[in-house]
N, C-alpha and C positions, 0 to 999 in steps of 0.2 A: 527509524529502524534502531533496534537495540544493538549494543555491542555484542560481539561474539563472547560466549562463555570461555572460561579458562580451558586451555588445552595444551598438550605436550607436542612439540615439534621435534621430529627426529631427522637428523641429517642423513642424506642418502649415502654418503661415503663413510658412515659410521663415526663421524666426528663428535657426536654427542646428542644429548637429548635436552631440549630447552623448554621451560615453562613459558607459555604466552599467556600472561594474566588477562582476565576479562573483568576482574573486579578489583576494587581498591585494596581489599584485605590482602589478596595474594600479590598485588603489585608491591606492597610494602614488606610482606613476609611470605616467601614462596611456600613455607611449611604451614601457613595459616589455613584455617577452614575456608573453603571457597564459599563466597556469598553471591555467586551469580544466580540470576533467576532460573528456575527450572524450565525445561522445554514445555511442560504443561502450561506454564504461565505465558510463554510465547504463543502457543497455540490459542489460548484463550484471548490474548490480545489481538491476534490475527482474525479470530472469529468476530470479535467486537468491531474491528475495522471493516470487515466484510458486511456485517449487519448495517453499519453506518452507510456504506457505499450503496447497499441495496435500497435503504430508505431514501437516500438522495436520488437514486435512479427512479424510484417510484414517483417522487415529487416532480422530477424533471418530466417523466412520461405524462403525468396528469397535466402539467403546464403545456407541454407540447400538444396534447390532445385538445385542450381548450383553444389554443392558438389556431390549430388546424381547423377546428369547427368554425371559429370566427372568420377565417379566411374563406372557407367553403361557402359560408353564408353571405359573403361580401359580393356586391355586384361586379366588381373588377377582379374576381378571383383568378381568372385566366391570366390577366396581366401581372398580377402579384406573383403567381407561380413562375411565369416566364422570367421576371426580374430576379426572383430568388434563385432560379436555376442558373442564370448567367453569373450571378455573384458567387455561387457555390463552386463552379468549375474552376480548376486550378489554372 
């Protein structure tokens, strides 16, 4: 997870406003130009992660379907299912 971008924190009692830096540039100099990645970059990164997860899920689903087909074709399929169900219960 990426660090939060720079933002200003205001005290509820009116004690002041403080810069919370999210990038090295503003950590060294509060008046410097912020170099935090833009929200669009974060959204793009999240979409890429989601695509990766979807690809991984499709691979898992294909593997699961192949294993289930092999179990169904096995002469001891009923015993295999029963053993798996016992092991799966908490």
